[in-house]
C-alpha positions as a Markdown table, in Angstrom:
| # | Residue | x | y | z |
|---|---|---|---|---|
| 1 | Met | 0.0 | 0.0 | 0.0 |
| 2 | Asp | 1.4 | 3.4 | -1.0 |
| 3 | Ala | 0.6 | 7.0 | -0.4 |
| 4 | Ile | -2.0 | 7.1 | -3.1 |
| 5 | Asp | -3.8 | 4.1 | -1.7 |
| 6 | Leu | -3.8 | 5.8 | 1.7 |
| 7 | Ala | -5.2 | 8.9 | 0.1 |
| 8 | Ile | -8.0 | 6.9 | -1.5 |
| 9 | Ile | -8.8 | 5.3 | 1.8 |
| 10 | Ala | -8.9 | 8.7 | 3.6 |
| 11 | Glu | -11.2 | 10.2 | 1.0 |
| 12 | Leu | -13.6 | 7.3 | 1.0 |
| 13 | Glu | -13.7 | 7.3 | 4.8 |
| 14 | Arg | -14.8 | 11.0 | 4.6 |
| 15 | Asn | -17.3 | 10.3 | 1.9 |
| 16 | Gly | -17.9 | 6.8 | 0.6 |
| 17 | Arg | -20.3 | 8.2 | -2.0 |
| 18 | Leu | -17.7 | 10.0 | -4.1 |
| 19 | Thr | -17.9 | 9.1 | -7.7 |
| 20 | Asn | -14.7 | 7.6 | -9.2 |
| 21 | Val | -14.2 | 10.9 | -11.2 |
| 22 | Glu | -14.3 | 13.0 | -8.0 |
| 23 | Leu | -12.1 | 10.5 | -6.1 |
| 24 | Ala | -9.5 | 10.4 | -8.9 |
| 25 | Gln | -9.4 | 14.2 | -9.0 |
| 26 | Arg | -8.9 | 14.4 | -5.2 |
| 27 | Val | -6.0 | 11.9 | -5.2 |
| 28 | Gly | -4.3 | 13.1 | -8.4 |
| 29 | Leu | -5.0 | 10.1 | -10.7 |
| 30 | Thr | -6.9 | 9.6 | -13.9 |
| 31 | Thr | -10.2 | 7.6 | -13.6 |
| 32 | Gly | -8.9 | 4.2 | -14.9 |
| 33 | Pro | -6.0 | 3.8 | -12.4 |
| 34 | Cys | -8.1 | 5.1 | -9.6 |
| 35 | Leu | -10.9 | 2.6 | -10.2 |
| 36 | Arg | -8.4 | -0.2 | -10.5 |
| 37 | Arg | -6.9 | 0.8 | -7.1 |
| 38 | Val | -10.3 | 0.9 | -5.4 |
| 39 | Gln | -11.2 | -2.5 | -6.9 |
| 40 | Arg | -7.9 | -3.9 | -5.6 |
| 41 | Leu | -8.4 | -2.4 | -2.2 |
| 42 | Glu | -11.9 | -4.0 | -2.1 |
| 43 | Ala | -10.7 | -7.4 | -3.4 |
| 44 | Asp | -7.9 | -7.4 | -0.8 |
| 45 | Gly | -10.4 | -6.7 | 2.0 |
| 46 | Val | -8.9 | -3.3 | 2.9 |
| 47 | Ile | -12.2 | -1.7 | 1.9 |
| 48 | Arg | -14.7 | -4.0 | 3.5 |
| 49 | Gly | -17.9 | -2.1 | 2.6 |
| 50 | Tyr | -19.7 | 1.1 | 2.4 |
| 51 | Arg | -22.4 | 2.3 | 4.8 |
| 52 | Ala | -24.9 | 5.1 | 5.4 |
| 53 | Val | -24.8 | 7.2 | 8.5 |
| 54 | Ile | -28.4 | 7.5 | 9.7 |
| 55 | Asp | -29.9 | 10.3 | 11.8 |
| 56 | Pro | -30.9 | 8.5 | 15.0 |
| 57 | Val | -33.8 | 10.9 | 15.6 |
| 58 | Ala | -35.3 | 10.1 | 12.2 |
| 59 | Val | -35.5 | 6.4 | 13.1 |
| 60 | Gly | -36.6 | 6.7 | 16.7 |
| 61 | Arg | -33.2 | 5.9 | 18.3 |
| 62 | Ser | -32.2 | 9.2 | 19.7 |
| 63 | Phe | -31.4 | 7.9 | 23.2 |
| 64 | Glu | -28.1 | 6.2 | 23.2 |
| 65 | Val | -26.3 | 4.6 | 26.1 |
| 66 | Leu | -23.0 | 2.8 | 26.7 |
| 67 | Ile | -23.4 | 0.0 | 29.2 |
| 68 | Asp | -20.5 | -1.8 | 30.9 |
| 69 | Leu | -21.5 | -5.4 | 31.5 |
| 70 | Ser | -19.8 | -8.3 | 33.3 |
| 71 | Leu | -20.9 | -11.9 | 32.9 |
| 72 | Glu | -21.5 | -14.0 | 36.0 |
| 73 | Ala | -19.7 | -16.9 | 34.3 |
| 74 | Gln | -16.9 | -17.0 | 31.8 |
| 75 | Asp | -17.4 | -20.4 | 30.3 |
| 76 | Ala | -17.6 | -20.8 | 26.5 |
| 77 | Glu | -21.3 | -21.6 | 26.5 |
| 78 | Thr | -22.2 | -18.5 | 28.6 |
| 79 | Val | -20.1 | -16.2 | 26.4 |
| 80 | Glu | -21.6 | -17.7 | 23.2 |
| 81 | Arg | -25.1 | -17.4 | 24.5 |
| 82 | Phe | -24.6 | -13.9 | 25.6 |
| 83 | Glu | -23.0 | -12.8 | 22.3 |
| 84 | Gln | -25.8 | -14.4 | 20.3 |
| 85 | Thr | -28.4 | -12.7 | 22.4 |
| 86 | Met | -26.7 | -9.3 | 21.8 |
| 87 | Ala | -26.5 | -10.0 | 18.1 |
| 88 | Gln | -30.2 | -10.5 | 17.9 |
| 89 | Ala | -31.2 | -7.5 | 20.1 |
| 90 | Glu | -32.3 | -4.7 | 17.7 |
| 91 | Glu | -31.4 | -2.1 | 20.4 |
| 92 | Val | -27.7 | -3.2 | 20.4 |
| 93 | Ile | -25.8 | -1.2 | 17.8 |
| 94 | Glu | -22.3 | -2.2 | 19.0 |
| 95 | Leu | -20.8 | -4.9 | 21.2 |
| 96 | Arg | -17.2 | -4.7 | 22.3 |
| 97 | Arg | -15.6 | -7.6 | 24.2 |
| 98 | Leu | -13.0 | -6.5 | 26.7 |
| 99 | Phe | -10.3 | -8.3 | 28.6 |
| 100 | Gly | -10.5 | -7.4 | 32.3 |
| 101 | Ser | -13.4 | -5.8 | 34.0 |
| 102 | Pro | -16.0 | -5.2 | 32.7 |
| 103 | Asp | -16.3 | -8.0 | 30.2 |
| 104 | Tyr | -18.2 | -6.0 | 27.6 |
| 105 | Phe | -19.2 | -2.5 | 26.5 |
| 106 | Val | -22.7 | -2.6 | 24.9 |
| 107 | Arg | -23.9 | 0.4 | 22.9 |
| 108 | Val | -27.6 | 0.6 | 22.9 |
| 109 | Ala | -29.8 | 3.0 | 20.9 |
| 110 | Val | -33.6 | 3.4 | 21.7 |
| 111 | Ala | -36.3 | 6.0 | 21.5 |
| 112 | Asp | -36.3 | 7.2 | 25.1 |
| 113 | Leu | -35.5 | 6.5 | 28.8 |
| 114 | Ser | -38.4 | 4.1 | 29.3 |
| 115 | Ala | -37.4 | 2.1 | 26.2 |
| 116 | Tyr | -33.9 | 2.0 | 27.5 |
| 117 | Glu | -35.0 | 0.8 | 31.0 |
| 118 | Arg | -37.0 | -2.1 | 29.3 |
| 119 | Ala | -34.1 | -3.0 | 27.1 |
| 120 | Ala | -31.4 | -2.7 | 29.8 |
| 121 | Trp | -33.2 | -5.2 | 32.1 |
| 122 | Arg | -33.6 | -7.7 | 29.3 |
| 123 | Leu | -30.0 | -7.3 | 28.1 |
| 124 | Ala | -28.5 | -7.5 | 31.6 |
| 125 | Ser | -30.3 | -10.7 | 32.3 |
| 126 | Ala | -28.7 | -12.2 | 29.2 |
| 127 | Gly | -25.4 | -12.2 | 31.0 |
| 128 | Arg | -26.6 | -14.5 | 33.7 |
């Protein structure tokens, strides 16, 4: 990976919707080589995908909380069950496993405080 690849990555991180023409202009390439580099970065797994950043208010998820959570048991079955439960919970928008205490940070987004309280109790009980 060279400086041009890094420039492409930086531009796409800022705006993943750039056209190839715009991207090529910003990094100082013509469109053909720019497109080939982007395709190579995608094929190599450097660029893993593109996403939209959604306004949480518009989708009823304006109340966001970061929960630190410790499991009562650390065996593989408990950890697997907990992680599967978190993956299926629509309120959970991010799960980070830590080493030490707490065991996890769980990022939750819901409409309001009462929705959070309902979700938090259900999510906390998943760690038991």
